[in-house]
KENU-746899 format. One record per residue: residue in one letter; x, y, z of N, C-alpha, C in turn. Coordinates in steps of 0.05 Angstrom, whole numbers, plus 5000, padded with zeros to 4 digits. Example, Ala and Ser with C-alpha at 12.3 -4.5 7.8 and 13.67 -1.06 7.14 Angstrom:
// KENU-746899
A526448865156524649105156526449345156 S525749555142527349795143525850015157 
This chain:
// KENU-746899
M444655024846442854794845444354544854 A443054394871444354154882444653944860 Q446953794862447453584843445853334850 T444653214830443252964834445252734834 Q445352584856447152354857446052124840 P447851984825446951754810446051524829 P444451344820443651114837446150964846 T446050874871448350734882448450444875 P450350364858450550084850452049934872 S452149664870453749514890456649594888 D457549644864460249734859460250004844 P461950194851462050444835463450374808 P463550554789464850504764467850424768 Q468850274750471650174753473650404756 N473050624743474950854744473951074762 W472351004782471051224798473151404811 H475451294818477451454833478451684816 T478051674789479051884772476852094766 L474352044774472052204766471852464783 D469952624775469452894787466752894801 L466652994825464152984841461953144827 K462553374818460553554807459453444780 T461253344763460553254737459452964737 D460752794753460152504751458652394775 G458552544798457152454822458852274839 Y461352224832463152054849465552224858 F466252184884468252364896471152264889 G471752284863474452214853476252454854 I478452444838480552644839480452844816 S478252844800477953034778480253014758 L480852774749483152734732482752834703 N480352804692479852904665480253204663 P479053364682479553654681482553714685 A483953544700486853594704488353574677 Y487653364662488953334636488153554616 E485653644618484853874602486554124608 F487154154634488654384644491454394631 V492754154628495454154618495654074588 K493354064575493253984547494954174530 G496754054514498554214497501154284510 K501354244536503854294550505754054549 K508354104549510253884549510753794578 S511253534581511853424607514653304608 K515653284632518353164636518052914652 T519352694644519052444658519952464687 V518352344704518852334733519352054742 L521452014757522151744767520851704795 V519151504796517751444821518551164831 A519351144856519950884868517650784884 I517150524883515150414901516550194918 I516250224944517250024963514849854970 D514949604961512549444962513249144961 S511248984952511548694952512748584926 G513648764909514648684882512548754861 V513248694836511548764814511848554792 D509648504778509748344754510948514731 T513448474726514848644707514048584678 L512448374674511548304647508648404643 Q507448524663504748624660504548824636 K502748764618502548914593502149214598 D500649284618500049574623502449724635 L504549584642506949714653509349714634 Q508949614610511149604591511749894582 G514349964583515150234577514850424600 V513650324622513250494646515350434667 L516150184668518150104688520850234683 W522050324704524750434703526750234693 V528550314675530750144666533350284674 N534950154691537450264700539350304676 P539850554669541350604644544250524645 K545350474669548150404671548650104676 E546549954675546749664680546149504655 K547749304649547249134626545848884636 P543448834626541848604637543048334632 G542948164653543647884650546547814648 N548348004652551147924650552447844676 G550847854698551847774724553947954736 K554148204726556148394736554748644747 D556148774765555249024776556349254759 D555149294736556249484716556449774726 D554549854742554550134751555950164779 H556949944789558549944815556950064838 N554350004839552750104861552349884882 G553549654878553349434897551249234890 Y549649284869547449104863547749004834 I547748734832548348604806545748574790 D545848674765543548654747540948774758 D541248994771538849144781537649304759 I536149174742535149304717532649484723 H530749374738528349524744528149604774 G530149534789530049584818531449364833 W530549304857531949104874530048974893 N530748724901529148564920530848534946 F530048684967531548674992530648445010 L528848274999528048035013529147784999 G530847824979531747614962534147464974 G534547214964536847064972537946914948 K539646714953540846554932538746364919 N539446284895537846084881534946184876 G534646444874532046554868530046554890 K530846494914529046494937528546774948 A526346794964525747054977524246995003 D524647165022523347155048520547275045 L518647115037515947215030514047235054 N514447065074512647065097514047125123 E513147335136514347425161512247455182 T513147475206511347525229511247825235 S509647895254509448175262512048265277 E512648515277515048615290515148555319 E512848575333512748525361513348235368 I512648055350513247775354516247725352 R517447845331520347805328521847915352 Y521148145361522648265383521948145410 Y519648035413518947895437520947665441 Y521347505420523247275423526147365424 K526747595412529447705414530147785443 L528247895457528747995484527847805507 K526347605499525047425520527147295538 G529247195527531247065544532447235565 K532647495559533847685578531947795599 Y529347815591527547965609525047815618 A524547575608522047435614521747385644 N523847345658523647285686524647515704 V524747745692525647985707523248165714 T523148265738520848425747521548725748 S524048795745524849075745527249105727 A527749345719529949395700532649355712 P534349185699537149155708538649415705 A540549465722542049715720543349745693 G543049965681544150025654542449935631 D540249775637538549685615535749795618 E535450025631532850135636531250185610 K532650295590531350365565530450115550 E532149915549531449665535529249515550 Y529349525576527249385592524549515587 A524549785586522049925581520949845553 Y522749815534521849735507520749445508 W522049275524521148995527518248995537 L517549165556514849175566512849255544 T513649445528512049535505511649305486 V513849175479513848945460512048725471 K512348655496510848435508507848485507 A507148735515504248805515503048785487 R504548885467503648885440503548595429 R505548435436505648155428503247995440 D502748035465500447895478497847965464 S497548225457495148315443494948195415 T497148185401497248085374496547785373 T497847625391497447335390494547265399 A493447425418490647375426488747425403 K489247655389487547725366487847525343 S490347445338490747255316489546985322 T489746895347488546645354485546645351 K484346865359481446895357480546895327 E481947055311481347075283481746805268 L483846665276484446405263482246205269 A481246205294479146025302476646085286 E476146335279473746405263474146345234 L476546395223477046375195477446095184 Q478645925200479245655190476745495182 P474545505198472145375189470945495164 D471145765162470245905138471845815113 M474445795117476145705095475445425086 S475045245106474244975099471644965084 A469745125092467145125079467345235050 L469045435047469445545020470845345002 M472745195012474145004996472244784986 V470444695004468544484997466544584977 T465344814982463244934964464545014937 N467045094938468545164914468544924895 G468944684906468944444890466244384877 Y464144424893461344384882460744574859 I461544824862461045024842462544964816 K465044894819466744834795465644594780 K464744394795463544154783461044224767 A459344394779456844474766457444634741 L459644784740460344954717462144804698 N462744554704464644394687467344524684 L468344624705470944764705473244574714 G475544614703477944464710478844524738 P480844374748481744414776482944684782 N484144814761485445074766483845304754 A481445244745479745454732478545634754 S477745874745476546054764473746134755 F472146224774469446324767468946594782 T467146754770466447014781463547004791 I462647224801459847234811457847204788 K458647304764456947274740456646984732 D458746824736458546544728456546394745 L456046494769454146354787451346364776 D450746564759448046584747447446354727 K449646214719449245994700448345744714 I448345744741447645504756444645514762 N443145334751440345304757439845024767 S439545004793439244744805437544764830 T436144554836434544544861435944374882 N438244274875439844114894440544294918 D439844204942440244374966443144444970 T444944254966447744304970448744514951 L447944494926448844684905447644954909 V445144964917443745214922445245364945 Q445845214966447245334989450145424981 S451445264965454145334955454045594939 K452145614921451845854904451246094922 Y449546064942448846284960451346384975 V452946194985455346265000457346424983 W457846314959459746454941458746714930 S456046734927454946994918455547204939 L455147144964455647334986458647414987 V460347214985463247254987464247424964 L463447354939464547504916463347784913 Q460847814923459648084923461248264942 Q462048154964463548314984466348374974 E467548184959470248214950470548424927 G468448464912468648664891468548554863 R468348734843467748654816469748464803 T472248484811474348324798474848064812 A473448014834474047774850473347514836 T474947314841474447044832474746854856 N473846614852474346414873477246374879 V478946384857481846344861483046574877 S482446824869483547054884482647064913 T480046994917478946994944480346794962 L480646554952481946334967484846394972 K486146524952488946594955489346804976 D487647014975487847224995487347125024 M485346955026484546845052486846655062 S487946505044490146325052492546475062 E493246695048495446865056495046995083 Y492547075088491847205113492046995136 I491046755131491246545151494146475157 E495746475136498646425139499946645156 K499046895152500147115168499347075198 L496847005203495946955230497546725243 N497946515228499546285238502346375245 N503446555228506246645233506446795259 D504246925268504347065293504146875317 I502746645313502346455335504646265337 T505546155314507845975314509846075293 P511446275301513146415281515546255273 N516346285248518946185239520946405241 L522746395260524546605266527246575253 T527546375236530146325224530046365193 E527646405182527446415153529046645141 R528946875154530447115144533447045141 K534546935162537446865162538046655141 E536246455139536746225121536546315091 I534746505086534246585058535946825050 V535647045065537047295057539947285066 G540447165090543147135099544347365115 D542847575118543947815133542847815161 D543748015176542648065203541048315202 P538348305204536648545201537048745224 D538448665245539048855267541748985265 V543048945242545649065236545449225211 N545549485213545349665190548149755181 D549449565167552249605159552649715131 G550449755116550649865089551549665068 K552049415076552949215056550549125039 P550949095013548749004996547848725002 Y545248674999544148405003541648394985 G540548144981538148114965538748004938 N536748014920537147934892535448114874 N535648064848534348244829531648144818 I530547934831527947824822525647974835 L523848084819521848274829519048154830 K518647924816515947804817516047524830 Y514547504852514047244864511047214867 T510147014881507246974884505747194898 D507347364912506047584928506147854914 A506547854888507048114873504448264868 S502148154875499548284868499348564879 H500048594905499748854918501449074904 G503949014900505749204887504949274858 T503949064844503149104816500749304816 G498849264834496549454836497449734842 V499349764861500350024868501650164844 A503350014830504750114806502650204785 G500650044781498650104761497150364766 L496350404791494950654798496650894793 I499150874798500951104793501351164764 G502050944748502851004721502250804700 A500250634703499550454682499150604656 K499950484634499850624608497050734603 R496950984596494351124592493451094562 N490851074559489551084533490650874513 N491250634524492250414507490050204502 G487650254512485450064508485749814524 Y487549814544487949574560488249644589 G487449464607487949504635486549754646 I488049914660487050164671488750394661 D487950634666489550874661490750964687 G493450974689494751074713494151374716 V494651474740494151764744496151934729 A498651854729500752014715501351904688 D501952074669502251984641505151974632 N507052054648509852054640511651994663 V511451754673513151674696514651414689 H516851374703518151124704518051024732 I517450764735517050654762519250464769 M520650534791522750364802521550174823 V522149924821520949724838522849634860 L522049664885523749594908522049404925 K522749144924521348944940522448934968 A520849004988521749005015519548935035 I517148875024514848825041513948535039 P514148375060513348095060510348075068 N509347835069506747785081507247775111 G506848005124507648045152508948315153 D510248375176511448645179514148665165 E514548905154517148965141519248995162 Y521748965154524049025171524949315167 D525649455189526549725186529049745168 K530749555170533249555154532549565124 D530549405116529849395088528749655078 I527149785095526050045087528250255084 V530150245102532450435101533950385075 S534550125070536150055046534650135020 A531950095020530350164996530250464992 I529950615013529850915010532551015000 H534750915011537351005001537750924972 Y536950684965537250594937535650784919 A533150834926531451004909532551284906 V533451404928534551674926537151674910 D538851484915541451474901541251424872 N538951304863538651244835536651434821 G536051654834534651874821531651894824 A530451734842527551764846526952034859 K524752154850523852404862521452384880 I520052154878517752094895517951794903 I517351734928517351464937514651394949 N513351184939510851104951511350874971 M510050904994510450705016507750615027 S506650405015504050295023504450065042 F505350125066505749925086505950055114 G506049895135506250015162505949805183 K506649875208506649685230506449845256 Y506249695279505849825305508349885320 L510549745314513049785327515349825307 S517249985315519550035297522150045315 P523349805319525549785337528049945328 H528250005303530450155293529450415280 K527650545294526550795283528651005277 D530751005293532851205288534151165260 W534350915251535350865224533350975203 V530750925207528751015188528651325188 D528851445212528851745213531151845196 E533451725198535851805182535251785152 A533951565144533251535116531251745106 F529351815123527452025117528852295113 K530752345131532252595129534052595104 Y535152365097536752345073535052405049 A532652295048530852355025530252655024 A529752785047529253065048531653225038 S534053135045536453285037536853275007 K535753074994535953044965533353124951 D531553254966529153364955527253144943 V526852934959525152714950522652704968 L520352684955517752674969517152384976 L516252345001515352085011512352085014 V510951885004508051865006507351605021 Q506051625044505651395062502751335066 A501951085064499250995072498951005102 S496651105111496251145140495650885155 G494550685141493950425154490950375154 N490150125159487450035156486149935181 D486850045204485749935230483850125243 N482650315228480850525238481750645265 L484350705267485550815291486251105288 N486051255310487051525311490051515315 V491551565294494451535295495851765310 D494251965319495252165337495752055364 S494251845371494551725398495651445397 V495351305374496551035371498351045347 P500951095351502751135328503050895310 Q503250955284503850745264506650815253 Y508050615244510750655234510950545205 P512650685189514350915195512651175198 N513851375211512551635213514651845215 D513752095213515652325213515752475239 T515152335261515652445288518352335296 F520552485292523252375295524052355324 L525552155330526352095358528052325370 D529652455353531352675363529852945366 G527252935360525653185363526053385341 S527553315319528153505298525753555280 A523753375281521353425264519053265275 T516653375273514253235279512353245256 D513253375234511653395210513553465187 A514853265176516853315155515453435131 D516753635119515553775096515853625070 N517153385072517353215048515852955051 M513952945070512452695073509452755075 I507852585060504952605061503852345071 N502052355091500752125102497852115092 V496951895082494451885066492351695079 G489951795083487651635091485951565067 A484051375071482451275048479551375050 S478651475027475851565025474251385006 A471551415008469751254991468651424968 S466951304952466151424927463951624928 L462251624949459951804950460252004972 A459152234967459352454987457052435007 D457152215023455152175044456652105070 T455151995089456351935115458551725114 S458751575092460851365089463351475075 L463551735071465751845055468451775065 A468851785092471351685104470951385107 S472751225095472450935096472350835125 N470850615128470550515156473050385167 F475050335149477550195158479850395161 S479750625149482050795148482950905175 N485550915179486651065202486251365196 Y486251515217485751805215487351955236 G487452215236488852365256489252655247 F488152835262488253125255491153225252 K492953105268495753195267497453035248 N496952775246498852595232497952485206 V495352515199494452435172494052705157 D495152715133495152975118492653015101 V492052805085489852825066488452555064 F486052555052484752305044484752285013 A484552045004484451994975482851734970 P481751694946480151454941481551194949 G480151024965481350784974479350554979 V476850594970474850384974473950284946 K474050024942473349904916474750044893 V477350074896478950184875480149954858 T479949984832480849774813483549844800 S485349654801487949694788488649434773 I490949434760491849184747492948994768 D493248744760494248534778496248374763 T497448174776499348004762497947834741 D499447754721498547574700496047684685 A496147944679494148074662491348064675 E491248064701488648064714488148344726 F485748374738485048624752484648564782 N484848764798484448734826482948974837 T480548924848479049134861479349104891 A480349304905481049274933480449524949 D480249484975480049694994482749735008 G483349985015485750025031487150285026 T488350385048490050625045492450555027 S493050295023495150215005494550304976 F492050334969491250424942490850724942 A490050844965489751134967492451274964 S494451154976497151274975498251304947 P498251094930499251134902497651324885 I495051364892493551564877494651844883 V495351884908496652144915499352164903 T500851944903503551934890503252004861 G501151894848500651944820500152244814 I498552364832498052654829500552814832 A502152744852504652884857506552864833 A506652614821508252574797507252734773 L504652734770503352894748504053184751 V503853294775504553574779507553624773 L509253444782512153484777512953454748 E511453294733511853264704511653534690 Y509653684697509053934683510254174697 Y510954144722512254364737514654254751 P516754184736519054034746520854184765 K520454444768522154594786520954614815 L518654494819517554494846519154304864 S519654384888521054224907519154024920 A520353834935518653634949516753774969 A517853974983516154125001513854274987 Q514454374963512354514948510254304937 L511254064930509353864921507453794944 K508453764968506753714991504753944994 Q505654184992503954414995501654414974 V502354344949500454334928498254124934 I499153884942497353664949495453744971 M496553864992495053945015492954155008 Q493754354992491954574985489854484965 S490454264950488454164931486054034945 A486453954970484353814985482754025000 T480654124987478954324999477654225025 P478054365047476854275072473854235070 L472954005079470153935077468654005103 K468954255110467754355135464754335134 G463554205154460654175154459753915142 T461553765130460853505119461053295141 M458853195150458753005172459052715162 V460952575173461452295164461852125189 Y461551865184462151675206465151665211 K465851705236468651665244469351375237 P471551325224472251045216472050845239 G470650635233470250415252467950455271 T466450675268464250735286461850835271 K459650885285457351025274457051305286 Q459251405297459251675308459751875286 L457952065283458252275263460252485272 V462152555255464152765260464452935235 D465453175239466153345216468553225202 F468453205176470653085161473353225167 T473153485172475653645176477153555202 T475853405219477253315243478953065239 L478752945215480052695210482852715198 C483552955187486252985176486953285175 K489453335171490453605173489353795152 S489153695127488053865106485053895108 G483753685120480853685122479353615097 G480853505077479453445052480653215036 I479753185011480552974993482053094970 V484252964962486053074942484553114915 N485553304899484253364874486453434854 A486653274832488853304813488553574798 Y486153644790485753894776486654134792 K485654144817486454364835489454374840 A490654134843493454124847495054254825 L494354184800495654304777495154604775 E492754684781492054974781493755124801 I494055014825495655144846498555154838 A499554924827502354904819503055104797 S501155164780501755344757502355624766 K501555684791501955954801504355984820 M505755764824508055754842510655794828 K512555914841515255934831516855714843 G517955544826519355304835521955364850 E522455194870524755224887526955024880 R526354824863528254614858530654714841 
């Protein structure tokens, strides 16, 4: 008998990503049946590292969940465990500098490298002898830079008037609601405004549209903050600050010398993204607060390496090595970019993680691109040809809540060869900084849901290797053959199985069931 779908609200339930399609009508990961499956079994704590924008370490839903370095004494200003990092209690900030500063805003990789190579090649029409490889890379960088600046300029021209309008109408709404200068309002608060004043009616209409689009947890403050950060990112591409890294961090990101750098401060103004990622993986379950993370017995190591802009390859390499050397068994990587000038360094770090049996979970990206033809970095197609599909890496696309033509999100990257699975990534709610919530779209949230499932499996079946964890995740995603969906970014109907290697969406219950029948290799 066919299941009756529930009526489609503007927003799915806050916990839809955990629900079961057959029971609840939402295409979540079947988390309740998963916990029923392991009920009464003992679990073993799993250490998960997240390479991200930092985390609010005081967030109530993460207390007792954050990793505590057992060999480091907090606040004594000493490197007690002799790993090169002073007071690294919950992890490390590879964007940090002296006096508590951090390199929070960066430009795109192609912008950085355009200016790095411009002086040598801008007036050259053919490759100088001996520099053929670098010149070819210059041409790639220049083409990508030209595309990026053109796109950023166009978007900026469109967004700045919108931002100005929102700032003005924001003032009218707050005045009507008798709110202070720093107070926030939600879409529900707009219902309190009953006025025939044309300006106020128009302001209410504008903010109703914006907040409805942003999702259930959106406020005027979060909306303006997100928009401001995005405008700053666009400006960074057009008029980049190319000295901030050197001035703040003090290192050379093009020199991978293994020397420690950064600081131990993990929360700055940009910690929202990383806090949400951490929450989806392991926020305290059943505590009547916040959300319930996917995994119930994890410790989360925080590695800040992602600015507002493109990450540096060196920071990703350093973060992976730190995570592996300090015992992480799974690393979540919700970031990506179009160019990787030091891909050989990143390939080495991936191989190092594989040699230590560590699983890497990577967000596929949000540009509705086929990554089989337009590569995103980092990836596991190694330059030396040793791998084109590492058995310790999972690449994740984003799916929506209902089993209809919109099941594959309209923004998600995809690729039959290079994207492994899909997971919930549309209107997913997690915790945010300062005891708030954040409902967001993105493969950045799909990835930690998969990381959470992998951690949950490893908790109860600790002898499974990284390769076996990947196998379990892949097999849990039942191929949706015959399910026709819109190809991301288009209205072209395609079979869901053409969008990723597994052809399906991850399922926590099935993953545990499969794992229970496997003989561990660890």
